[in-house]
N, C-alpha and C positions, 0 to 999 in steps of 0.2 A: 792514242791508242793504246796505248802501255796501262797506263790506268784502266781503259777500258776492260783490257783483258785481264788485270789483276782485279778487278768488283766483279766479272763476270766470274771468274775461278772461284770466289770466298762465296761466290752466289749471293752477293748484293746487288740485284737487278735495276735498284730504283737509280744507287751510284754511276751504276755501268751505261744506264739509257742516258744521263744526264751528262757524262765523257761525248757520247757520240751525237746528240741530237743536231749536229750541225753536218754530221760526215754524210755524204750522199754517196757512197758504194752502199750496192746491192746486195755484196757477198757479206759485209759487215752486218746488214739488217738482216739477212737471211740465218746467220748466226745468230743474231739474237731474238729471230722468233723461233728457231730450236731451242734455245736455252728457256724461253720462256713456257715453252710447251711441258720439259721438262720440271721447271718450277710451279706450272700452272697459272702462270700469271698472263691470264687471258685477254683483261685488261691491255697491258703493255704489248702483247702478240696483235691484237688490233692496228697500233700504230706501228709496228715491223712491219706487216703485209702491206699497211699503205703507202709507207717509206720504199718497199720493195713493187710497187706500183701493181700489186698483186689486188685491184680493186672487188674483183668479184669473190675473191678469198675472203679479203675482208666483211663483204657484205652475207655470204655463208657464215661465217664463223657469226657475227653480230646479231642475226636472225635466229640463231640456235640459242646464241646469250639472250634474247628478248623472249624467246618462247618458252623461257622456264625447263629445258633438258637436262638431267642431271650434267654435270659437269664433266664427266668420262665421255659422254658423247659430246660435248660441246669440243673438247680437247681431240676426239676422234676426227671431228671436222676439220679441226687443225690442223691434224696429222697429213691427212688428206691433200689439204692445200701446199703443203710441204713436202712429198712425194714420197711420207714414209707410212705406205700402205702395210706393213707389218705391224707396225704401232696402231694403227686406226683399226685394225682388223681384232688386236688384241684385245683395244680399247671397247670397240663393239660386243665383243664375246662375255667381257667384263659385264657387261649390263645385261646380256642375255638377248638383246637384239641382231637375231639372226636373220631378221628380214632387211635390214640396210645391210650386213652381209651379203645378202643373194644381191640387193640392189647394186650396190659396190662393185661387185663379179660381174655382173650386167652391163653396168657400165664401162668395164674393163673388158666387155666384149671376149668374158672368158664363160661363156655357158653352159659346159661339163660342169664346173664347180658351180655354178648358179643352181642347175638343177639336183647337185648331190646336196647342197646345204635346204633345198624347198623341199624335198623326199624325206629327207630325215630329221630336218630341224623349225623347216618353215611352210607345213603342207599346208595352210589356211592359205598361204602365197603361191602353191603352185602352178592351180590354172592360168594366174598373171603370168607368172614365169614363162608358161609356154605360149603365151598370148604375145608378150614384147617378143621372145626369140621368133614369132612367126612374122610379125614385121619386122625385125632385122633381114627375116629369109626373103619380105617379098621385095625389102628394099633391093636386096643382091639380086632378084629376080628367080630365084627361088620358089618356084611358084607351087610345084607338088609339097616339097617340103613346107611352104607356108599354110598351105591346105589341111597338113597333116596335122599340124600344131594347132589349127585354127579348131578343126574338131577335138582334140583334145582339150581345149578351154573353152569348150563350148560354144563358140563367138561364131560359127560356119555359116548357123541362121543369116546372120547379117557380112559377114565377110566377104566369105565365098563369091557368095552373087557381086559385090563388088567387083570382085578380082577378074571373073569371067562375064562380066555383062555385057564387056565389046567380042567376045568370041560366044554365040550361045547356041551352036553347037555342043559346045564342049561342057556349055553349063547344063545342057540339056540333060548329056548322056551324064553328067554329074548326079544331077538331080533323080534320075532314073535307078543309077545306081545306090545311093544313099537310102530312098524310099521312105524319106520321113516325110509325113504328112505340113508341118510348119510350111516346108520347103515346095512340098508340092503347090501348095496352094496360092504360095508366093508368085512359083512359075505359072499357077494358072492363071491369078492376075495379072501378069506381063503378058501372056498370050492374049487375053481378052482385052487388055490393051491397045494391042496392036491388029486388033480385027479376028483374029483365029480363035473361034467360038467352037470350031467342033473340039479341037485341040486343048481348049481350054477346059470343056465341061470333060475329057475323056481326064485330067490332072484334077479336077475338082473332084469328079466321083473318087478316085485312088486317095485323094488326101479326105475322104468324108465331109466333106463339105455341102450337104445337102441342101441348103439354104441357097448356096451359088447357085448350083446345078437348077432347083425348081425355077429360082429366079431368071434364068437364060429359057429354060425350057415356058417359062410362062410369056417372054418376050416373044419368040418365035412362037406361040400361038400352040405349043405342044401342050394343051392340058390335061389329056388324061394320061399321058405320059408322066404329068410332074405329080397328077393324082396319084397313082399307082405309088410313085416316088413316096412320096409322103404320109400314105398310108403305111408304108411298109417301114420305112425310119424311124417312125418314131420320134422325128427332130422336130421341136417347140418353134426355132426359128422358121424351118422351113413351112410347118403345117401355117401359122400365122401370115407365110407372105403369101401361100395360096389362099388362105381366108380374105385376105386384106385386096387378092386379084380378083374372087368371087365376091366380094361386096362391090366392088366396083363394076362390076360389068353385072350386077341387078340379080345374083344369084343367092339371097337371103339363108336357102335350106343348107346348099353346099359351106359359105359361110358360116354360120348358126358350127356344123359340125366340123370344120378346120378350126375356129377359132376355142372350142372347145376343147380338141384336139393340141391343140398347143397352148392349154390352159390359162387362155384369156379370157377367163367368162367374164370379166365385166362388158366388153365386146360383143360376144356371145349375146349375154341378155340383154343388152341397146338394141342389137339388131332383132332379135325374138319379138321384142316390147315391138317396136316398128311396125315389126310383121301380124302381130297378134298371134303368136305362134306359142300360145296360150298352153299345150299337150310339152313343149318341151321347155321351157321356162322355170317351169317348178325343178325338175332337174337338176340345171346349170345353175338357179340359185342355191341349191344344197350343194352343191361343190364349191360355191364362191364363198368368200364371208359372210359376217356375219350382216353388215350396212347391205351388200345385197341381195340376201334372203329378207330382210325387211324392205330393202325398196320392191321385192317382187311381193312380196305380200299386201303391199298397198294398192297396187297394181292389180293385182287379182280380188282385194276387196271391192275395185268397185264394178266388176263384171259379176252381173247374176249369173249364179251356179256354180260360181268356183269360192264360195269362203272357205268350203271344204282344205282347199291349197294353200289359203291364206291364212286360216289357224294354226296347220302344220308349221308355214313359214315363221311366225310368229313366235311359233314356240322354240321352232330349234334356234333363230336367229336368237334367244334373250327376252325376249317381250310376253313371259309368260301372263301376264295381268291382262294385255291385252286380249291376248288368245284365249283365255278363259274367259272374257265379256264379249268376245265374237261366238266362241262357241257356246254361252247361254242364249244370246240374242238368235242363233238360227237353230237353238236344241240340237246340237251336235255331242250326242251323251258318248258317242266311242272316242272321240277324241279331246270330249270331259276325263274320259275316264285313263287313258294317255296321259294326259298333262297331269293329271292329279298324281298320278305314280311316280314323276319324277319329282315330286316337290319335296323336300326336306326341312330341317332346321332353320336351315340358312336361306329359305325364302322370306317373302315379305310377309308379313302377318297377315294383311289387307287380304294377298291372294289365299295364302293359307285355310282362312276364315270362307272362302269362298267357295274353296273348293271340298272342305266338309259339309257346308250346306246341300252340295250336289251329294255327295255319299249319303247323309240323313235321309234325304230325298228319294236316294235308291235303296235304302235300306242297307247300307254298306257303314251299316254302325260302327263297326270297330275301326276301319280307315279311318270315318270320322272324329272318333277319339284322337286319334295318333296325328293328324293335323291341328285339332285343338288344342293339343298338347304341342306340339311345331311352336304353333301361333302365342305360347305363353299363357293362353284363354283355359288354364286348370281350373275356374270354376265352371266355365260352361262345358268341360269335358268330362268334369267329375259328376256333374247335374245328365249328362248324357247318359252315364254310366246308372247312374238310379232308376231313372226313365225309362229305360228303355231296357233295362237288365243284363247291359253286354258282359258277356264273361270278361273277366280279369286275370290274364297269365300274371307270371312275375315279372316278366317284361314289361308289358303294360303297365300294371303297378307303380315300376318305377317311371314310365317316361312321365305319369302324371305327376309324381310326385315333384311338386314346384323347388327351383332348386333356393337352398336353405340362403347361399351367398356366403356373405361376410356378415350376416345382419347384428350377430353377438358381437363380434369384432369391433364392426362401428359403433356400436351401443357401450361398449367399455371406453373407446378412445375418448367417443364425444362426452362420457360421463367424466372420464380423468383430467379432460382441458376445461370443463366447467368448475372442477374440483378445482383446477388451481390455477383460475381468474377469481375464484372466490376468496379464496386464501391470498392473491397477488391485492386484492381490492377491498379486503378485509368486509364482503358481502355475504350474506344468508346464500348458498346457491338454489338455484328454480328449476325447476323442471321447465327443459325446452320444448316447443312443439317436434325439433326434430326428433331429441329423445323420445319423446310421445308418441310418434308415428312410427320408429323403432319396436320399441314394446308392442304396439297395434299389430304391424307388419309379422311379426313374430307370433304373435294371438294368432293372426288370421292364419299363419302357414300351418301352426298346430292343428287348426278345425280341419286344415282342406286333409290335412294328412289322416284325422281320424272318419271324415266323410269318406275317403279311398277304403279306410279299414274297416267300415260299417258295409259297402258293398262288397267288400271281399267276402265276409260272416254272411252274409245275405245269399251268397252263391257257394257257401262252403270252403272257399277258399283260406285256409285258416290260419297257414304260414304266411301270407301275404299278408294278411289281417297284423297279425303276431306281429310282424315288423314294422308295419305303419305306427302301430299303438305305440311301440318303443320308441317311435323316430319323433313322436311326437308328445313324450315322456309319459305316456299312461300305463306303464307296468302292470295294474293291476288287470286292466284290460286284454293289455298283450296276453298275460298268462293264462288268464280264461279262454283267451283262442287256443293256445298251447295246448291245454287240456283237454278240450276237444279234437285234435290230434290225435292223443294217444299215445305219444313219442314218447317214452318215459324218460330215457335218454335226454333229450331234449328239456325236456321240463325241468329235471334235477340240476342241467348247466345253466338254466335258465335261473331258478331258484337261489342257484348257491351265487349267481355274479350280483343278482337284483338286489340284495342287503335291503329285502322291506319285510315288515314282520309280518304284514298278511299277505306276502307274497309266499313264503315259509308255511306258512299254516295252508295255504289253498293247496302249497305242494304237497305237502304232509299227507294230508285232506283223501287228496288223490291216490298216493302210493298206499294209502289204507285201503284200498279195493281191490287193489293187486293181492298177486298170492306173495304176501309178506311172508307165511309160513315157510316157502320153503324156498327163500330166497332171502339169503342173510344180508346181502348189501341193501336192497328194500327195506327192509328194516332197522337197519343202522340208519338209514338215512331219512327216514321218519323220525328218530331220534332225533337224530343230530338238528332238523329243520324246525320241530317243536321247542326243542332249548332253545336253539337260536332265537327266536319268536318268543325267548319266556311266557310261551301259550302252557304252560305246566299243567292245568287245566286237562286239557287238551291231548297233554302226555301222560296224564295219569288215566285218562279214560281207555285210550291206546295199550298201557298194560295191565288193565284189567282184560282187556280182550286178550291178550299174549294170556293172562292166568287161566282167561276162562278155557282157552283151546288147548292150554295144555292139560287140564283137567279131563273136559269133556272130548276130548280127543285123542288123547295119548295116555292119560290116568297118570299123569306125573303128575302129583300133588307137590312135590320138593318147588320144584319148576312155577310152579302156579303161587306157591305159598311167597319165593320171591319175588313175582312177580308182581303181587298185590304188596308186598312191602314195597315196593319200587313206587307204585302207584300211592300208597301213602304219603312218604317223601314225597312226589310230587304236587301231592295236595297241599300237605304243609307249609310249603314254598308259594302254593296257587292265593294260600290263607294271608300269607304275610304280603304278598305283594296287590290283593284284593279285596280292601276293605270294606267296598260295597258290597259284596257276592259273601262274605266272612259266615251266613247265620244258613246259607244253602250249602257250602263248602261244607260247613262243619259237620252237619245232619248227613252229607255223605261221608265222611271223615268217618264217622261215627259208624255209620252200615260196613263200611272197608274193616275197621276196626274188627266188628265182631265175625266176620267171615276171614280174616286173616287167624281167628284165636279159631275157630269154630275145626280150620284145613290145620292148623298146629295140633288141635288135640287128635286128631284123626288118624296124622301122621305118626301122633307118639303110640295111639294103640294100636297103629300096624306093625310098628317095631316092637 
């Protein structure tokens, strides 16, 4: 014992344990367990608890160790087994485990502290604490207190009837006072099971359990009362039960009505078909799902004179193609028109083309063109426009424009791949059928755009025509269309962005038809456009026109003289750049020089 005390004092637990392992005194082992708590030696503590005869305590500590709980919690469980409550609470707090503190106080029957912890630090277990306290009160025959805490814990629906089941009057009084629908329904079921139907009905009504009310009324053959209740309450389950009653008593009309009211459309449709209730079947199918609509449509299709409803149901059920075929067969033009209006670019091409044929027959050409465009049958749509001279606005022209997609990108990528293969294999690159196909597709795309543009030109829609010609790469025709619009601002803008000599000349020629004499901006643009196109012959002619205007209109010979000099300079540049017409230009230049000399002499005489 001296050695044990010595080793225990200096904290050498293993040596102390060796000295006392043959000792049978519980006090010594308890003292050893306390030292294990201080030194956190849980492995030795388990042996100490075992030698103390505390098997339950040893099991609790072992389970805590095996569960992987933090060491502080394991030590807290050990402290509880050793009766060190303050130490255990301190360890629980250090881990923030207020739920365990709550349970600790409950185990000590210290409910005030348990509620205090639950309210302030462990609110998630507040109801649970009330529930366990209610259990404690019930065990101590404090029924009123137990009921109160069961209510706080929201478990009174199950627990209160269990407590008061042997005191039916008190239980009924409690349920009437509480006025909870769930408990009223339970009590009504209890009364029904004991044969008290009238009281059960009363409580079912108070609980708003209309299904049970209707069920009992049907059982007692009070059908009219059940019907009125089902009509007024709008309870699906109650309506369904009443519908089943009518079905079993061979009353299909009321059965269909209440099945529909209960949203049990499958059952309503089934009975309507069995009893040939064709007037109601279509409306029921429309309220049901697509499969029911299609089933009803097949039913109507087999009945003579009811194909209009079959077409409508096929259409609503998503089988547009079938609806259209049936409408064509039975010549239902109104239905066809309604179906065609719902078509869009996501519809099947076959259906779109069929609808386009219908519109064409009824001379609704614009609608036919749109549907053909949706079906990606652009060639037929464009031909339609040309043949029937269908007016093309900007939106329709865009609709008829085939999507170019990624033709150029695909062409470039495939060309690069072929080129790389030719380098790797050291073989000459050949044109593949795919690349040739892409080239042909691009050409075809441009041709279709030009067809749209021609159609727009015929109709006088020059803006759309210009846009389509531009998209097709035919900028000359695009400029000619713009010239017909007379929109000077757009013409100048297009010419400046086109970077094409012929377009520069066309634009400049157009600007000369305007009042360039009083608009300096127009005059400057004429000069700039002719200069960019290197059309110095045209520019010389313009300067000659300027000189003539200055002399004839304003008698300003000096400005006229300057303009003729500019014209002469431009002609010299034209001679340098155009050797084929040198002789003609030289003659023109000689005539111009003579006029310049004459005007110069006249100016000198004036001075």
